[in-house]
C-alpha positions in Angstrom: -89.1 55.9 67.9 -92.4 54.9 66.2 -92.0 57.5 63.4 -88.5 56.0 62.6 -90.1 52.5 62.0 -92.5 53.8 59.3 -89.9 56.0 57.7 -91.2 59.4 58.7 -89.1 62.4 59.6 -89.6 64.7 62.5 -91.3 67.3 60.4 -93.5 64.8 58.8 -94.5 63.4 62.2 -95.3 66.9 63.6 -97.5 67.6 60.6 -99.2 64.2 61.0 -99.9 65.0 64.7 -101.3 68.4 63.8 -103.6 66.8 61.3 -104.8 64.2 63.8 -105.4 66.9 66.4 -107.4 69.0 64.0 -109.4 66.0 62.9 -110.1 65.1 66.6 -111.2 68.8 67.3 -113.5 68.8 64.3 -115.0 65.5 65.3 -115.7 66.7 68.9 -117.2 69.9 67.6 -119.4 67.9 65.1 -120.6 65.6 67.9 -121.4 68.6 70.2 -123.3 70.3 67.3 -125.3 67.2 66.5 -126.1 66.6 70.2 -127.1 70.3 70.6 -129.3 70.1 67.5 -131.0 66.9 68.7 -131.5 68.3 72.2 -133.0 71.6 70.9 -135.3 69.6 68.6 -136.5 67.3 71.4 -136.9 70.3 73.8 -138.9 72.2 71.2 -141.1 69.3 70.2 -144.8 69.9 70.8 -147.7 67.5 70.7 -150.4 67.1 68.1 -153.6 65.1 68.4 -151.8 62.4 66.4 -148.8 62.1 68.7 -150.4 62.2 72.1 -150.2 58.6 73.5 -153.5 56.9 74.0 -153.5 55.5 77.5 -155.9 52.7 76.5 -153.4 51.2 74.1 -151.1 50.1 77.0 -153.8 49.0 79.4 -157.6 49.0 79.0 -157.9 50.3 82.6 -155.8 53.4 81.9 -157.8 56.6 81.6 -154.9 59.0 82.2 -152.3 60.3 79.7 -149.3 61.8 81.6 -146.3 61.5 79.2 -144.5 64.5 80.8 -144.9 63.5 84.4 -147.1 66.5 85.3 -149.3 64.4 87.5 -147.8 62.5 90.4 -147.9 58.7 90.2 -150.2 58.5 93.2 -152.6 60.9 91.6 -152.5 59.0 88.3 -153.5 55.9 90.2 -156.3 57.8 91.9 -157.6 59.3 88.6 -157.6 55.9 87.0 -159.6 54.4 89.9 -162.0 57.4 89.8 -162.6 57.0 86.0 -163.0 53.3 86.2 -165.6 53.5 88.9 -167.4 56.2 87.0 -167.6 54.0 83.9 -168.7 51.0 85.9 -171.5 52.9 87.6 -172.7 55.2 84.8 -171.2 54.1 81.5 -169.5 57.5 81.3 -165.9 57.4 80.0 -163.6 60.1 81.6 -160.2 60.6 80.1 -157.6 62.9 81.8 -154.7 64.3 79.7 -151.8 66.5 81.0 -149.1 67.5 78.5 -146.4 70.2 78.3 -147.0 71.9 74.9 -149.3 71.9 71.9 -147.4 74.4 69.8 -149.5 76.7 67.7 -152.7 74.7 68.2 -155.7 76.4 69.7 -156.7 74.6 72.9 -160.3 74.1 71.8 -159.3 72.7 68.4 -156.7 70.4 69.9 -159.1 69.1 72.5 -161.9 68.5 69.9 -159.5 66.7 67.5 -158.1 64.5 70.3 -161.6 63.6 71.5 -162.8 62.6 68.1 -159.6 60.7 67.3 -159.7 58.6 70.4 -163.5 58.2 70.3 -164.1 58.9 74.0 -167.5 57.6 75.2 -169.7 54.8 74.2 -170.6 54.6 70.5 -174.2 55.7 70.0 -174.5 57.2 73.5 -171.6 59.6 73.3 -171.2 59.9 77.1 -167.5 60.7 77.1 -165.6 63.5 79.0 -162.1 64.8 78.2 -160.4 66.7 80.9 -157.1 68.2 79.5 -154.4 70.4 80.9 -151.7 72.1 78.7 -148.9 73.4 80.9 -147.0 75.7 78.4 -150.1 77.7 77.4 -151.7 77.2 80.8 -155.0 75.9 79.3 -157.5 73.8 81.2 -160.5 72.4 79.4 -163.5 70.0 79.9 -165.1 68.7 76.7 -168.2 66.6 76.8 -169.8 64.1 74.4 -173.1 64.9 72.9 -175.0 62.4 75.0 -173.9 63.9 78.4 -174.3 67.6 77.6 -177.7 67.6 79.5 -175.9 66.6 82.7 -172.5 68.3 82.3 -173.8 71.5 80.7 -171.4 74.3 79.7 -172.3 76.2 82.8 -171.6 73.2 85.1 -168.3 72.6 83.4 -167.3 76.2 83.8 -168.2 76.0 87.5 -166.1 72.9 87.9 -163.1 74.7 86.4 -163.5 78.0 88.1 -164.5 76.8 91.6 -163.0 73.4 92.0 -159.9 73.5 89.9 -158.5 77.0 89.5 -157.4 77.6 93.1 -155.0 74.6 93.0 -153.9 75.1 89.4 -152.9 78.7 90.1 -150.8 77.5 93.0 -149.0 75.1 90.7 -150.6 72.0 92.3 -151.7 70.5 89.0 -152.3 67.0 90.4 -154.7 68.4 93.0 -156.5 70.5 90.5 -157.1 67.6 88.1 -158.1 65.3 90.9 -160.7 67.8 92.2 -162.0 68.3 88.7 -162.3 64.6 88.1 -164.0 64.1 91.4 -166.6 66.8 90.8 -167.3 65.3 87.4 -167.8 62.0 89.1 -170.2 63.5 91.7 -172.3 65.3 89.0 -172.6 62.2 86.9 -173.5 60.0 89.9 -175.7 62.5 91.8 -178.7 60.9 93.6 -181.0 62.9 91.3 -179.0 62.0 88.1 -180.6 61.4 84.7 -182.3 58.1 84.0 -179.4 56.8 81.9 -176.9 57.2 84.8 -177.1 55.0 87.9 -176.8 56.3 91.5 -173.4 56.0 93.2 -172.3 55.1 96.7 -170.4 57.3 99.1 -166.6 57.3 98.7 -163.7 59.2 100.1 -162.0 62.3 98.6 -158.2 62.7 98.7 -158.4 66.5 98.5 -160.5 68.7 100.7 -160.8 72.4 100.1 -162.7 75.5 101.1 -163.6 78.1 98.6 -165.6 81.2 99.7 -168.0 82.8 97.3 -167.2 86.3 96.2 -169.8 88.8 97.2 -170.5 91.9 95.3 -172.8 94.8 96.3 -175.4 95.6 93.5 -175.4 99.2 92.3 -178.5 101.5 91.7 -178.8 100.5 88.0 -179.1 96.8 89.1 -181.9 97.6 91.5 -183.8 99.6 88.8 -183.4 96.7 86.4 -184.7 94.3 89.0 -187.7 96.5 89.7 -188.5 96.8 86.0 -188.3 93.1 85.5 -190.6 92.5 88.5 -193.1 95.0 87.1 -193.1 93.3 83.7 -193.4 89.9 85.5 -196.5 91.0 87.5 -198.2 92.3 84.4 -197.5 89.1 82.5 -198.7 86.9 85.3 -201.9 89.0 85.6 -202.6 88.6 81.8 -201.9 84.8 82.0 -204.1 84.2 85.0 -207.1 86.4 84.3 -210.3 84.5 83.3 -210.5 83.3 79.7 -213.5 83.7 77.5 -215.8 80.6 77.7 -216.4 79.1 74.2 -219.9 78.0 75.3 -221.5 81.1 76.9 -219.0 83.8 75.8 -218.5 85.1 79.3 -214.9 85.7 80.6 -215.4 83.3 83.4 -213.3 80.3 82.3 -210.7 79.7 85.0 -208.1 77.0 85.6 -209.4 74.9 88.5 -206.8 72.1 88.8 -203.8 70.4 87.2 -202.3 67.0 87.3 -199.0 65.4 86.2 -199.1 62.7 83.6 -195.4 62.0 83.4 -192.9 63.6 85.8 -189.9 65.5 84.4 -186.4 64.1 84.9 -182.9 65.4 84.3 -182.9 63.7 81.0 -186.5 64.3 79.7 -189.3 66.8 80.0 -192.6 65.7 81.6 -196.2 66.3 80.7 -199.3 67.3 82.6 -202.9 68.5 82.0 -204.8 71.6 83.2 -208.6 71.5 83.9 -210.6 74.7 83.1 -214.2 75.4 84.3 -216.6 78.2 83.5 -218.2 79.7 86.6 -221.1 81.0 84.6 -222.3 78.0 82.7 -220.3 75.1 84.1 -218.5 74.3 80.9 -215.3 72.2 81.4 -212.3 71.6 79.2 -208.7 70.2 79.5 -205.4 71.4 78.1 -202.1 69.5 78.1 -198.8 71.2 79.1 -195.1 70.4 79.1 -193.0 70.2 82.3 -189.4 71.4 81.6 -186.7 68.8 82.5 -184.9 69.4 85.7 -181.6 71.3 86.0 -179.0 71.2 88.8 -177.9 74.1 91.0 -174.5 74.0 92.6 -173.6 75.9 95.7 -170.0 76.4 97.0 -169.8 76.1 100.8 -167.1 77.0 103.3 -167.0 73.4 104.6 -165.5 72.0 101.4 -166.9 69.2 99.3 -167.7 65.6 100.3 -165.3 62.7 99.7 -164.9 59.9 97.3 -162.5 57.0 97.1 -162.2 54.4 94.4 -161.2 50.7 93.8 -158.7 49.1 91.4 -158.8 47.0 88.3 -156.9 44.6 85.9 -154.7 44.8 82.8 -154.4 44.3 79.0 -154.7 46.9 76.2 -157.9 48.3 74.7 -159.5 51.5 73.4 -162.2 54.0 74.2 -165.8 53.2 73.2 -166.1 55.1 69.9 -168.0 58.2 71.1 -167.9 61.7 69.7 -168.5 65.3 70.7 -170.2 68.4 69.5 -167.6 70.6 71.3 -169.6 71.2 74.5 -168.0 72.0 77.8 -165.8 74.9 79.0 -162.2 76.0 79.3 -160.0 78.7 80.8 -156.4 79.9 81.6 -154.8 79.3 85.0 
């Protein structure tokens, strides 16, 4: 026997085997404990703005950060094409982020820090957009750069989230929700009546169609009373504004506005200017007064036929970064 060759007795050999067995048991338990600790640490890990991987570092044509596989690969490709075409046609940088958990971070603070850290949007123009989904806290946010807030206003961003994205997100179809949100952002920024700094876009095909009926509510009596009072005040104000003014030449209250003309038309980016002409019916005195034309705003209507389609082309490779833009924290957010 082996124990006879090394000079051990049976009792010594039995003790030796018990020691080896105990050591092996301790080793297995230690390994299991370490693995369990590592697994629990990895499972509990949450992202910070410093640890979210920047998609531009691996490929300059990447606009989507999807480290946890929340978005399907087909939809990642679609979102990348959508964002690339948006940047080509308008200069707007759209970044889409989908992550599992941000720990104790507030969603707004996290989004703001990530936007500033990555510098989404062109430097100086600040026309960047960050669309972010956090699965654990069920947060969805759109944050805009300072240079695009006149197009993607807070109200518009809220409408995109509530009307375009929420139906799919609440069903657990996160890919569809993000694609619909990105598409609507694309459409707003490339609208035929878009601001002067954004160029018009061509028609393309959407991967997701949907129908969302508007909710109707019946106004109560208090609402009607409020409307009536507002109309009454409006009538009085209009009468005061439109009654003849006192003529500086003859002193009679016969000075009326006779015509107006536009000097510079308003756009979605800038206000316009015009001039009013006043004439006194008593003495013929004439004068002019400049006025400001408010810049245009958009109105969005949800229809039962769904939204029109868009489809996007491809691109090349090599790493890069976003353009160095910044944000004032504009946009909107919600829970799905």
